[in-house]
C-alpha atoms as one frame of an Amber mdcrd trajectory, in Angstrom:
protein
  81.293  93.807  69.847  82.530  90.821  67.825  82.961  87.323  69.221  84.721
  84.325  67.834  82.397  81.624  66.527  80.941  79.586  69.337  78.163  77.088
  69.956  75.381  78.915  71.798  72.716  76.301  71.396  70.834  75.190  74.470
  71.967  71.713  75.410  69.285  69.354  76.577  70.094  66.346  78.715  70.202
  63.128  76.702  68.612  60.110  78.336  70.316  56.851  77.435  69.679  53.307
  78.530  73.350  52.717  79.202  74.716  54.574  82.190  77.481  57.005  81.233
  80.589  57.475  83.401  80.452  60.276  85.937  83.388  62.069  84.348  81.538
  62.301  81.024  78.288  63.248  82.697  79.851  66.194  84.529  81.906  67.388
  81.581  80.662  70.630  80.060  81.824  71.917  76.728  83.364  75.390  76.546
  81.695  77.914  74.250  84.650  80.326  74.159  88.220  80.156  72.792  90.412
  78.263  75.227  94.040  78.417  74.147  96.881  76.119  75.099 100.424  76.010
  73.726 100.283  74.530  70.228  96.514  74.954  69.641  94.773  77.276  67.186
  91.892  78.062  69.534  89.458  79.739  67.129  89.191  80.810  63.497  86.760
  82.735  61.304  86.440  84.224  57.811  86.898  87.987  57.415  86.724  90.318
  54.438  90.058  91.896  53.552  90.826  95.117  51.661  90.297  93.415  48.309
  86.763  92.415  49.281  87.842  88.799  49.567  87.406  86.382  52.407  90.424
  85.138  54.281  90.965  83.122  57.414  91.682  84.917  60.665  92.979  83.089
  63.716  92.974  84.116  67.335  96.718  83.414  67.566  97.713  85.637  64.629
 101.070  87.260  65.494 101.600  90.855  64.471 104.501  92.097  62.332 107.661
  92.441  64.365 106.073  90.663  67.328 109.377  89.184  68.399 111.086  92.595
  68.419 108.239  94.077  70.481 108.995  91.816  73.405 110.193  93.192  76.734
 113.183  92.349  78.901 114.621  93.336  82.264 117.367  95.937  82.410 119.270
  97.364  85.349 118.553  95.992  88.818 118.874  98.144  91.960 118.564  97.398
  95.684 116.742 100.481  96.868 116.531  99.316 100.470 118.615  96.446 101.889
 117.001  93.456 103.497 116.175  94.097 107.147 115.031  90.659 108.269 116.884
  87.332 108.517 115.895  84.441 106.306 112.833  82.608 107.615 113.550  79.574
 109.744 111.487  76.850 108.096 112.012  73.482 109.722 110.358  70.954 107.447
 112.020  67.880 108.951 109.454  67.626 111.751 105.833  66.680 111.354 102.949
  68.565 112.933 102.552  65.886 115.602 106.246  66.108 116.526 106.126  69.898
 116.757 103.050  69.696 118.983 104.754  67.250 121.345 107.888  69.398 121.500
 105.763  72.454 122.255 104.045  70.652 125.118 107.421  69.610 126.563 108.609
  73.196 126.194 105.670  74.502 128.233 106.236  71.935 130.949 109.934  72.859
 131.127 109.574  76.659 131.295 106.176  76.765 133.060 106.255  73.868 135.531
 103.646  75.446 137.817 100.935  75.455 135.169  98.740  72.418 135.693  97.252
  71.664 132.298  96.457  68.227 130.964  99.011  67.049 128.442  96.248  65.980
 126.050  94.782  69.493 126.089  98.172  71.087 125.386  98.889  68.641 122.600
  95.490  69.157 120.939  95.772  72.942 121.101  99.299  72.996 119.713  98.328
  70.505 117.034  95.498  72.778 115.918  97.770  75.835 115.855 100.497  73.993
 113.949  97.996  72.851 111.343  96.635  76.405 111.008 100.151  77.859 110.587
 100.993  75.282 107.949  97.812  76.094 106.012  98.544  79.844 106.180 102.050
  79.260 104.810 100.503  77.623 101.756  97.818  80.308 101.301  96.659  83.181
 103.490  93.299  84.617 102.301  93.818  87.741 104.445  97.178  88.682 102.869
  97.064  91.649 100.490  99.514  93.756  98.531 102.023  95.404 100.892 103.381
  97.960  98.416 101.589 100.818  96.688 102.544 104.117  95.049 101.555 107.800
  95.019 101.800 109.149  91.490 100.022 112.509  91.038  99.176 113.711  87.579
 100.742 117.189  87.883 104.295 116.010  88.670 106.388 113.177  87.255 107.837
 112.285  90.642 106.218 109.600  92.760 106.563 107.790  96.075 105.883 104.273
  97.178 104.840 103.027 100.607 105.741  99.719 102.246 106.024  98.219 105.758
 109.313  97.836 107.631 110.412  96.648 111.049 110.704  93.264 112.631 106.911
  92.773 112.771 105.774  94.894 109.769 104.285  97.564 112.019 106.198 100.576
 110.617 104.934 102.380 107.511 107.877 103.734 105.479 108.172 105.788 102.302
 110.711 106.131  99.500 110.803 108.962  96.947 111.469 108.568  93.227 112.708
 111.478  91.078 112.902 111.455  87.265 115.327 113.526  85.199 115.314 114.697
  81.592 117.731 111.988  80.506 115.252 109.384  81.845 117.534 108.518  84.748
 115.930 107.753  88.109 117.065 108.739  91.610 115.692 106.761  94.562 115.636
 108.472  97.972 114.768 105.981 100.725 113.818 107.404 104.114 114.860 105.583
 107.280 112.372 107.232 109.664 108.887 105.636 109.357 105.824 107.750 108.668
 103.543 105.916 111.104 103.710 102.986 113.502 100.732 100.686 114.041  99.958
  98.420 116.958  99.633  95.256 114.827 101.332  94.075 111.615 100.236  95.537
 108.288  98.330  93.261 105.892  97.404  95.564 102.985  98.231  99.050 101.663
  96.144 100.811  99.014  95.970 104.410  97.789  93.887 106.613  95.516  95.620
 108.828  92.962  94.376 112.310  93.861  96.158 115.562  94.787  95.297 114.888
  98.430  95.276 111.125  98.103  93.576 108.769 100.485  95.655 106.066 102.093
  94.127 102.885 103.539  96.157 100.560 105.721  94.626  97.259 106.823  96.213
  95.600 109.856  95.425  92.532 111.929  93.185  94.473 114.310  91.601  97.266
 112.242  91.461  99.250 109.010  92.658 102.864 109.193  92.020 105.691 106.746
  94.528 108.525 106.181  94.811 111.517 103.949  98.265 111.989 102.448  99.957
 115.117 101.205 102.482 114.300  98.537 105.982 115.784  98.748 107.288 118.710
  96.720 110.626 120.438  96.359 110.491 121.945  99.861 108.424 119.613 102.046
 108.260 115.896 102.620 105.201 113.690 102.484 102.871 113.754 105.467  99.801
 111.745 106.430  96.854 112.667 108.625  94.723 110.102 110.411  90.996 110.307
 109.556  89.372 107.259 111.137  89.660 103.662 112.291  87.235 100.862 111.428
  87.320  97.824 113.711  85.391  94.562 113.854  82.767  96.219 116.018  81.869
  98.516 113.106  81.577  95.651 110.568  79.254  93.297 112.475  82.194  91.276
 113.850  83.472  90.488 110.349  87.196  90.595 109.601  88.093  92.792 106.620
  89.879  90.772 103.900  90.061  93.348 101.059  89.684  97.134 100.703  89.405
  99.537  97.764  89.623 103.335  97.751  86.640 104.987  96.105  87.568 107.669
  93.575  86.362 111.240  94.081  85.293 110.600  97.666  86.785 110.100 101.118
  85.357 106.626 101.422  86.427 103.022 100.957  84.844  99.723 100.040  85.605
  96.956 102.549  84.903  93.252 102.102  84.258  91.163 105.219  85.024  87.481
 105.598  81.320  86.878 106.231  80.403  87.873 102.661  79.290  91.486 103.264
  80.435  94.578 101.341  80.649  97.748 103.485  80.869 101.397 102.456  83.086
 103.098 105.044  83.546 106.871 105.037  84.548 109.721 107.329  82.790 113.111
 107.110  83.573 115.981 109.469  85.297 113.622 111.895  82.343 111.219 112.006
  82.713 107.757 110.555  79.867 105.807 108.998  79.685 102.159 107.928  76.891
 101.059 105.580  76.351  97.445 104.436  75.807  97.368 100.670  75.403  93.705
  99.794  75.556  90.330 101.574  76.174  86.946  99.989  73.130  84.743 100.377
  74.817  81.428  99.545  75.902  79.768 102.825  78.340  77.423 101.058  80.683
  80.277 100.049  80.934  82.023 103.416  83.215  79.496 105.098  86.083  79.857
 102.598  87.176  83.339 103.746  88.497  84.264 100.283  86.875  87.394  98.824
  88.150  90.030  96.429  86.373  93.159  95.172  86.925  95.036  91.911  85.961
  98.501  90.690  84.388  99.354  87.356  84.775 102.500  85.294  81.168 103.145
  86.309  81.261 103.853  90.063  77.828 102.340  90.582  78.993  98.915  89.367
  81.447  96.574  91.067  82.514  92.930  91.044  82.836  90.401  93.842  85.034
  87.300  93.486  84.901  84.161  95.583  86.750  80.886  95.100  84.540  79.595
  92.277  82.369  82.485  91.017  82.335  86.174  90.091  79.258  88.337  90.629
  78.420  91.776  89.253  77.158  94.110  91.995  74.873  97.077  91.338  75.354
  99.463  94.259  72.291 101.498  93.291  69.898  98.618  93.926  72.209  96.447
  96.090  71.656  93.448  93.862  74.027  90.945  92.255  73.993  89.030  88.980
  76.125  85.980  88.105  79.015  87.081  85.916  81.221  83.995  85.502  82.041
  80.766  87.347  84.634  78.008  87.279  83.396  74.772  85.712  86.264  72.602
  86.933  85.920  71.791  90.620  89.663  71.202  91.014  90.550  74.842  90.248
  89.596  78.134  91.892  89.866  81.848  91.169  92.937  83.641  92.520  92.710
  87.331  91.515  90.598  89.966  89.752  91.671  93.365  88.411  89.836  96.627
  88.128  88.098  97.246  84.827  90.420  99.071  82.437  90.064 100.489  78.954
  87.957  98.771  76.271  85.769  97.304  79.051  88.323  94.517  79.569  88.268
  92.640  82.884  91.036  90.030  83.338  90.414  87.140  85.719  92.985  84.649
  86.950  92.508  81.108  88.219  94.833  78.283  89.147  94.799  76.895  85.591
  94.089  79.767  83.169  93.733  83.514  82.523  90.325  84.694  81.324  89.613
  88.002  79.564  85.997  89.181  80.007  83.946  92.030  78.594  82.019  93.755
  81.361  79.062  94.280  79.006  78.566  90.571  78.352  78.238  88.314  81.352
  79.111  84.601  81.105  80.709  85.155  77.666  84.498  85.157  77.964  86.431
  86.684  75.107  89.489  84.466  75.497  91.074  82.040  77.956  94.683  80.874
  78.016  96.023  77.950  80.070  99.163  79.325  81.709 100.551  75.923  82.739
 101.734  77.103  86.163 101.783  74.828  89.177  98.719  74.936  91.420  99.260
  78.253  93.199  96.582  80.356  94.897  98.825  83.439  94.944  98.733  83.856
  91.145  97.655  87.326  90.035  97.524  89.414  86.857  98.541  93.046  86.307
  97.459  94.725  83.060  99.283  97.855  81.901  98.026 100.317  79.285 100.925
 102.781  79.134 103.991 100.787  78.125 102.990 100.054  74.506 100.279 100.570
  71.961  98.529  97.415  73.108  97.767  96.463  76.713 100.032  93.850  78.250
  99.046  91.400  80.983 101.736  90.225  83.441 101.237  86.999  85.378 103.088
  86.871  88.717 103.002  85.010  92.017 104.149  85.788  95.548 105.845  82.396
  95.783 108.451  83.105  93.084 109.907  85.837  90.916 108.767  84.583  87.495
 106.961  87.128  85.305 105.053  85.925  82.213 103.895  88.429  79.592 100.633
  87.999  77.600 100.040  90.367  74.670  96.240  90.275  74.288  94.194  93.095
  72.721  91.319  93.817  70.355  91.816  94.337  66.654  90.077  96.868  64.416
  87.375  94.315  63.602  86.576  93.974  67.301  87.955  90.435  67.704  90.399
  89.755  70.483  93.793  88.392  69.426  96.908  86.958  70.993  99.465  89.185
  69.269 102.521  87.365  70.587 103.190  84.018  72.167 103.472  84.201  75.970
 107.050  84.496  77.210 108.902  84.814  80.493 110.445  88.203  81.133 114.198
  87.560  80.715 116.773  89.194  82.949 118.652  88.958  86.229 115.527  88.495
  88.338 115.732  85.872  91.087 113.155  83.250  90.104 113.075  81.569  93.523
 112.730  84.658  95.704 109.361  85.272  97.341 107.912  88.760  97.653 105.115
  90.394  99.626 104.121  93.202  97.262 104.850  94.658  93.830 103.873  97.561
  91.610 104.627  98.725  88.066 105.728 102.360  87.761 105.768 104.449  84.552
 107.410 107.607  83.281 106.843 108.586  79.647 107.840 105.490  77.707 109.861
 103.857  80.477 108.536 101.249  82.859 109.879  99.554  85.969 108.913  96.908
  88.486 109.239  97.600  92.229 109.047  94.651  94.623 109.090  94.152  98.385
 110.955  90.927  99.144 110.112  88.474 101.875 112.977  89.846 103.985 111.666
  93.440 103.680 114.071  94.612 101.022 112.900  96.945  98.232 114.207  96.168
  94.729 113.751  97.946  91.404 114.060  96.277  87.988 113.995  98.242  84.742
 111.604  96.936  82.042 112.463  97.949  78.497 112.093  96.674  74.906 114.286
  93.798  73.817 116.157  96.014  71.332 116.928  98.797  73.843 120.021  99.074
  76.002 119.828  99.278  79.815 120.056 102.763  81.261 123.087 103.253  83.471
 121.990 106.442  85.243 119.659 104.900  87.840 121.106 105.430  91.318 120.149
 105.349  95.006 120.820 108.336  97.244 122.736 107.308 100.357 122.748 109.659
 103.348 124.578 109.312 106.662 121.452 107.951 108.287 121.163 105.415 105.485
 124.776 104.266 105.992 124.173 103.750 109.709 120.926 101.948 109.038 122.612
  99.649 106.523 125.439  98.875 108.940 122.892  97.965 111.606 121.042  95.541
 109.328 124.065  94.251 107.406 124.278  90.943 109.284 120.935  90.243 110.892
 121.002  86.962 112.835 118.330  84.394 112.268 115.350  84.630 114.605 115.413
  81.277 116.364 113.169  80.633 119.333 114.337  78.673 122.409 112.660  75.550
 121.058 114.460  75.907 117.745 117.805  76.235 119.526 117.514  72.574 120.438
 117.811  71.669 116.756 119.730  74.589 115.264 122.810  76.469 116.365 125.176
  78.708 114.436 128.636  79.692 115.658 131.082  82.007 113.898 134.567  80.438
 113.915 136.401  83.219 112.087 138.057  84.566 115.233 139.050  81.071 116.326
 140.733  80.307 113.003 142.561  83.628 112.976 143.877  83.007 116.466 144.894
  79.467 115.518 146.941  80.575 112.499 148.632  83.354 114.450 149.570  81.070
 117.352 150.854  78.449 114.937 153.224  80.910 113.248 154.545  82.067 116.628
 155.126  78.469 117.730 157.120  77.722 114.575 159.464  80.624 115.250 159.944
  79.738 118.912 160.619  76.018 118.305 163.166  76.335 115.488 165.869  74.535
 117.515 163.521  71.664 118.277 163.091  70.978 114.566 166.856  70.879 114.014
 167.309  68.351 116.856 164.483  66.250 115.413 166.100  66.146 111.966 169.434
  65.051 113.474 167.869  62.228 115.500 165.480  61.074 112.722 167.815  58.566
 110.883 168.921  56.841 114.162 165.504  56.489 115.770 164.788  52.836 114.852
 168.239  51.656 115.938 168.321  53.603 119.188 164.963  52.752 120.715 164.699
  50.021 123.350 161.938  47.714 122.053 160.605  47.284 118.522 157.208  48.677
 117.663 154.288  46.295 117.442 152.887  48.004 114.356 154.121  49.396 111.053
 155.446  52.947 110.811 155.545  55.598 108.113 158.172  58.306 107.752 155.761
  60.713 109.428 155.407  58.330 112.403 159.180  57.987 112.728 159.667  61.756
 112.569 156.846  62.305 115.058 158.280  59.774 117.528 161.793  61.181 117.131
 160.629  64.547 118.486 159.421  65.605 121.906 156.044  64.680 123.312 153.311
  67.042 122.063 151.623  69.465 124.422 148.150  68.396 123.301 148.186  64.650
 122.548 145.434  63.088 120.482 144.030  59.578 120.168 145.822  59.155 116.824
 149.324  60.348 115.946 148.340  61.581 112.496 145.767  63.910 114.102 148.244
  65.330 116.615 150.042  68.548 115.760 153.757  68.138 115.091 156.513  70.610
 114.427 157.479  68.615 111.375 154.375  70.016 109.581 155.760  73.524 109.196
 157.700  75.695 106.798 161.020  74.386 108.128 159.801  70.825 107.813 158.938
  71.381 104.157 162.368  72.894 103.482 163.986  69.876 105.169 161.960  67.590
 102.919 163.131  69.452  99.827 166.748  69.179 101.042 166.457  65.395 101.455
 166.797  65.348 105.258 163.504  63.378 105.536 164.253  60.963 102.719 163.277
  57.295 102.871 166.873  56.274 102.100 167.965  57.471 105.529 165.779  54.940
 107.364 167.165  51.420 107.857 164.784  48.656 108.898 164.449  44.877 108.370
 161.269  45.297 106.349 160.240  48.158 103.992 157.553  48.651 101.362 156.729
  51.609  99.112 153.144  52.694  98.419 154.133  54.750  95.404 152.910  52.106
  92.881 149.457  52.353  94.463 149.424  56.140  94.078 150.568  55.910  90.474
 147.899  53.301  89.780 145.205  55.642  91.115 146.667  58.634  89.261 149.053
  57.752  86.382 150.187  61.376  86.149 151.522  61.349  89.706 155.311  61.874
  89.702 157.683  59.005  90.444 159.213  60.925  93.345 156.602  62.140  95.888
 158.928  64.968  96.931 158.585  66.418  93.412 154.756  66.420  93.612 154.704
  70.139  94.432 154.869  71.064  90.762 152.193  68.497  89.934 149.790  69.923
  92.518 150.119  73.447  91.128 147.730  72.598  88.295 144.891  72.265  90.819
 145.223  75.825  92.085 142.371  78.298  91.781 142.672  80.499  88.715 144.241
  83.881  89.368 141.560  86.499  89.755 141.211  89.950  91.221 138.726  88.632
  93.731 141.422  86.515  95.440 143.551  88.479  97.873 147.195  87.901  98.658
 146.197  86.338 101.961 144.095  83.696 100.215 146.949  82.875  97.830 149.288
  82.497 100.816 146.882  80.060 102.472 146.624  78.141  99.214 150.429  77.858
  98.939 150.698  76.601 102.538 148.003  74.002 101.916 149.813  72.788  98.791
 153.069  72.392 100.742 151.362  70.480 103.539 149.712  68.130 101.053 153.091
  67.497  99.430 154.533  66.611 102.835 151.639  64.264 103.626 152.099  62.400
 100.340 155.895  62.182 100.696 155.971  61.170 104.373 153.193  58.612 103.968
 154.323  56.773 100.826 156.765  54.396 102.635 156.056  51.961 105.476 158.580
  50.235 107.721 158.722  47.458 110.306 161.655  47.429 112.690 161.199  43.715
 113.557 161.680  40.857 111.043 158.684  38.872 109.895 159.184  35.267 111.107
 158.645  32.496 108.579 156.558  29.460 109.300 159.381  26.925 108.738 161.876
  28.446 111.174 163.236  25.208 112.822 166.592  23.712 113.455 168.031  21.491
 110.703 168.942  18.722 113.184 165.394  18.661 114.536 164.076  18.372 110.985
 166.315  15.327 110.277 165.238  13.673 113.546 161.537  14.209 112.780 162.027
  12.682 109.317 163.203   9.377 110.892 160.600   9.365 113.632 156.889   8.813
 113.220 155.091  10.789 115.880 151.485  11.074 116.909 150.767  14.181 114.755
 152.164  17.113 112.823 154.004  19.932 114.622 152.129  23.047 115.747 151.413
  25.817 113.276 153.859  28.710 113.326 152.531  32.149 112.309 154.358  35.046
 110.732 153.528  38.785 111.203 149.832  38.352 111.864 149.600  36.278 115.034
 146.213  35.410 116.560 145.813  35.931 120.289 143.529  33.749 122.380 141.839
  35.825 125.081 140.094  33.961 127.904 138.098  35.311 130.810 141.228  35.528
 132.895 142.699  37.932 130.315 139.845  40.403 130.737 139.977  40.061 134.525
 143.730  40.790 134.497 144.760  37.589 136.287 147.006  36.084 133.602 148.648
  36.948 130.335 147.717  35.753 126.889 148.937  32.413 125.639 151.598  32.014
 122.963 149.021  31.011 120.418 145.864  28.993 119.932 146.035  25.215 119.784
 145.070  24.381 116.231 143.095  21.187 115.523 144.728  18.219 113.828 142.979
  18.826 110.488 144.292  22.374 110.207 147.817  21.276 111.090 147.664  18.550
 108.432 146.606  21.100 105.801 149.202  23.703 106.762 152.163  21.438 107.440
 153.760  21.539 104.020 152.425  24.982 103.131 154.886  27.856 103.001 154.114
  31.323 101.710 157.675  31.985 100.566 158.722  35.389  99.327 156.587  37.646
  97.252 159.533  38.612  95.064 160.230  34.958  94.122 156.659  34.175  93.061
 156.115  33.650  89.321 152.588  33.561  88.017 151.859  31.120  85.181 148.723
  31.650  83.156 147.241  28.264  82.149 145.379  29.873  79.239 148.633  30.718
  77.472 149.729  27.051  77.200 148.804  25.725  73.739 148.233  22.034  74.442
 146.291  19.897  71.958 143.043  18.473  73.197 143.137  14.691  73.761 141.113
  12.650  71.308 139.149   9.756  72.725 138.370   6.706  70.589 135.072   4.925
  70.740 134.442   1.180  71.270 138.068   0.231  71.705 139.071  -2.510  74.111
 140.399  -1.200  77.349 143.711  -2.587  78.458 143.623  -4.053  81.879 146.011
  -2.372  84.237 148.342  -4.499  86.271 147.977  -4.401  89.978 150.587  -2.054
  91.290 151.636  -1.405  94.821 151.995   2.290  95.574 155.106   3.098  97.588
 154.464   4.434 101.074 156.474   7.455 102.032 157.168   7.393 105.734 156.734
  10.849 107.108 154.980  12.621 109.915 151.979  12.439 109.815 151.388   9.384
 107.554 149.310  10.029 104.490 145.918   8.388 104.040 146.445   5.879 101.216
 143.994   4.049  99.000 143.705   0.232  98.923 146.174  -1.729  96.811 143.461
  -3.609  94.966 142.602  -1.676  91.869 139.548  -2.912  90.062 139.169  -2.825
  86.324 137.234  -0.059  84.636 133.710  -0.866  83.445 133.098  -1.027  79.731
 132.275   2.279  78.081 128.727   3.225  77.309 127.935   4.146  73.718 127.838
   7.913  73.525 127.399  10.561  70.938 130.466  11.806  69.149 131.663  14.773
  71.223 133.273  17.883  69.868 137.025  17.975  69.825 137.058  21.334  71.580
 136.171  20.940  75.249 136.051  23.460  78.058 138.430  21.518  80.305 140.941
  20.106  77.831 143.357  23.009  78.186 143.864  22.393  81.871 144.962  18.756
  81.339 148.409  17.666  80.286 148.908  16.115  76.914 148.064  12.415  76.692
 145.796  12.219  79.722 143.337   9.328  79.547 140.118   9.585  81.485 139.688
   5.814  81.655 142.548   5.201  84.071 140.770   7.049  86.836 138.278   4.146
  87.200 139.134   0.479  87.952 138.376  -1.962  85.132 135.988  -4.915  85.618
 135.198  -7.488  82.932 131.503  -7.879  82.104 129.792 -10.356  79.803 127.937
  -7.626  77.955 128.118  -3.924  77.484 125.748  -1.449  79.125 123.156   0.365
  77.059 120.525   3.028  77.645 117.191   1.556  78.784 113.999   2.640  77.048
 111.681   0.737  79.374 109.150   2.897  81.167 109.967   2.817  84.855 107.251
   2.346  87.449 106.607   4.800  90.206 104.430   7.780  91.126 106.226  10.062
  88.607 106.781   7.618  85.780 105.501   4.485  84.131 102.203   3.619  82.539
  99.071   4.688  84.342  97.564   1.927  86.408  94.029   0.640  86.080  91.242
   2.778  87.377  89.838   2.009  90.741  86.643   0.049  90.558  83.782   2.365
  91.463  81.669   1.200  94.397  78.180   0.028  93.714  75.399   2.357  94.676
  72.865   0.993  97.050  69.462   0.746  95.518  66.299   0.571  97.413  65.207
   1.842 100.779  65.707   0.833 104.355
């Protein structure tokens, strides 16, 4: 056996004065090749055919390695899914679920007198246990296994069915000369257990042994494989319960070859040899773990060696080699990193290779050399305790290792084998098996099946559906002859499980409910079509009365109306009124209404009102491609239709056409708004009253007059219903002064002037020029109501200018001032004897000035008392 170069020197602890960090103190160097993506791993010098040395690397790819890759071919659903999707409510915490469970017990079992704290603690413990088992269940095993005898190419695989996984079912597989496969699922189960199945394992013999591990016991059967005339049958041999295994729960079982016995691993760390001879069962303990720290984990897996007297026992952090002849164990390998644990171990295959899998890497061991791994590869998967490896030796010249997990459908292929020199090599870079496999689907069991050079993967999904995926070389074409035989019983069984409702408990019904509204919608559309045919005359009367509605009604509306509102009000009262008119059904929204719109009988030109505005500019601003006439938007909306495809039926296209017509009507009938009462202006007064007020000085300005939007003052009497609202609020004097001369005018007459477009030269100010004194002027007083607040007539002279720095001619405010504006006239002028200048004298104060003298220190008293 050849190993890659490694450091096998004994490492002695180094004592240093300076204390090393704990992370460096616990770190242990690896003495075996540990590969990661992008690393060489190991290298050595070998002698080639020319008797010369050359470098050999552990990651040396073989010729045509890329073409030797595998892919997934045809995918078949052998058995449809029989269970609804799991109801996983992750929005509630464990504490909330425990409180809801306690309330549920009090509601449905009011006579049970149990303390609420006891109920809450018990439910909290159960909820925490269920959540931990969803992450990882150490008692869960493979729920799918196969019978494949050596004398016939046909095989069968076994799996659980039923709502609680208590029924053991079988499906037959037949191979033909053209390498096509025929699957024959059987609806009737072979055997029904009292508790759910946790593991199924078989031994490949003519009269194979079948072991089924359930929640309560482990049962041993002998199976007779089917032939051309008879079906498969099983015979019960014995049952092994917890009473036979010293009250230990079995967590893993293996069928012993060439004997009617099994190896069973208990959660207490004991390996049992269970057998049945002449109807008498016997259970013999073989080996018990002596380390008390490993017993509490509950995770144990056993492995078989090519030598029946040797076996392997895996725990979370170590693997031991068991010698059943002497019932002793030797350390085989252990995990150095405390953050990671072992997840799976395979049986020893050819070339004495034993693959191990952990949460961070795959390790290939040689059973002849303990604690000396041949190779390790970091798979880079997320921390997952359901990771497992499956090594095949029949699909290619070299063995292939497949890395899978129950939590997803990803399959990674590792091509690792020994070369002629005895060194182990990674012949191809790891790759994910490409194909139409659902990466996010969980499964409960899987098995690789072989026939000549063909290979396939059979999986049992989480919803108890059996699926087959063909595995073939990347250069090969998928085989189209694989089929599933469907009998009358199978058709009935499929129809029964076609739409399985979700299993929701009474407590879950408080948060989840599902109602099928298909029948309701069908009835609604049928009744709507009948109503359109019966009310044809009503639509004609509505269209005749539509243009005269605003002129014929008694009182004007207190709100604005659209064309849809006018058409709705012009018709009869609806049978089922709603809180809003646009949500109420109307006969105008029908086929006849759309034809009337196309004919122009619902046009905006037919409506006459004092005030009208069009919202079409807003629509065209949001979508510039929108047509100028909303009635012509039908052609524009056709571009948003679903592409024509064979999958769309004529009924769906009819619904799509109706929806397009209704959207066209909504856009056309809602693009114009009307008001059947004029908007009053604020300055609506008599001309004679205006002339009288101009000659009379009153106490204050007139009250404020509002236009369309009128505030309403509501007092307590309004809410009590004793009096009506007032005409308007009494505005204060300041508001009336501000709004007296303000008039909004008309929007059409407003002209916007941009001040930035006016090119006015910036005024240039001169420095140190005498300021001309302004003459005292008396501002004329304009008698009006109310009188304006005027400034005093005495205007003082402006103070002399202070010497400043020469400013830039371009200023930020010059463009807003008219040409020739002088800043100096805004201040009164006053003659001074001298000009002002900037002072450089340091000012006194706590934040300025020179520091004052230090405080005289007090004299220290010398001498005693």
